N, C-alpha and C positions, 0 to 999 in steps of 0.2 A: 442408585440413581439420586441425583440432586433433588432437593425439595424446593418448591417455589411457594412463597407466601404472598398473597395479594391483599394489599390494604386499599381501602378501608374495610373490605369484606371479611378479612381474616381467614380466607380460604387457603388451605395448604394442600398441595398435591406433589406428586413425583413426576418428573419429566426426563426423558432420555436426552443426553447431550446431543446438541444439534437441532433440537426442537425450538421453534421461535417462542418467545414469551406469549405472543398473541395466540398462537395455536394451542399452547398449553392452557392458557386462560379460557379460551372459548370452549375447549373440551370439558373444563371444570365448571362451566356456567358462570364465570366471572363477568361482571358488567363492565366491559371494556369496549370502547368504540372502534369501529373499523369501516368508515364510510367508503373507502376505496376497495375494500375486500382484502386488504393486507398486501398490496402490491407496491408500497412505498410511493403513493401518489398524493397522499394527504398527511396531516399530522394528528389525526383523530385517535390514534392508538398510542399517543405519547404517555410515557410513564417516567417516574423518578425511581431510580434504583437505590434502595436504602442499604442493601448488603449484597456483596458478590459482584460488583461492577467489573472488576478486573478479570473475572472468569468468562465474561460474555465475549462473543465474537467481536472483531474489530469493526468500528464504524467506517463506512465507505462514504465517498463524497456525496452520493445521491441522498443518503440518510441525513447528512449534515445540512444539505441544501433544503430539504423538507423541514427539518427541525427549526430552521431560520424563520419559518412561518408559524410556529407553534407559540402558545402563550406560556409564560413563566418558565422559559428554558433555563435549566440549571446545569452545572457541570456533570451531574448524574443523570441527565435526561437521555432517554433512548426511545426510538420508535419500536414498539414491541413486535411489530411485524418483521423487523430487521435484526433484532437482538436475539442471537441463538444461545441457548443454555450451554454452559461449559460443565466443569466438574464440581463446582461449588454450589452450596445452597444459595438461594436468592430471596430477597425481600424486595418487592416492588410496590410502589404506590401509584394507583391509577389517578391521573390528574382529573380535576373537576371537569375540564372541557371534554375529556375522553368519556367520563361517565355520562355527561349531558348528551353527547353524541349517541351513546348506547341507548339512552332512554328516548331520544328523538327517533331512533331507528326501531324502537320497540314500544309504541305508544300504549299498548295494553298493559305492559309491565309498569310503565310510568303512572298510569291511572291506578293500578292496584297498589303501588307504593304510596301514592298520595292518599288513597282511601285508608290505608293502614295507619298513616300518620295523622289522620283526621282532617286532611285538607279537602276542600270542595272539589 
């Protein structure tokens, strides 16, 4: 099975081909946003694919339309709810906006992280 590495956390897991990056990340406890629940209705699960982009499922028009609303879209941008794992290993970086959305959705974790970093 291909391995997925999530940056900046450095978490590496295996995922079966056909699994969305979002589903794999959520199962591994990666801090990735998904305000719409992973139904391609927002851009909060936006990631940058650092390795393995060509092995992912093809982008469809709906994903491209939603990506138009995201911050810092790059040629390697994908919505993790729509990008399905292929046969190759992947390295993906969770965008700052996606991580912020995750912490907005999980305020207890946000407070714990702030406390660990010495913030009030």
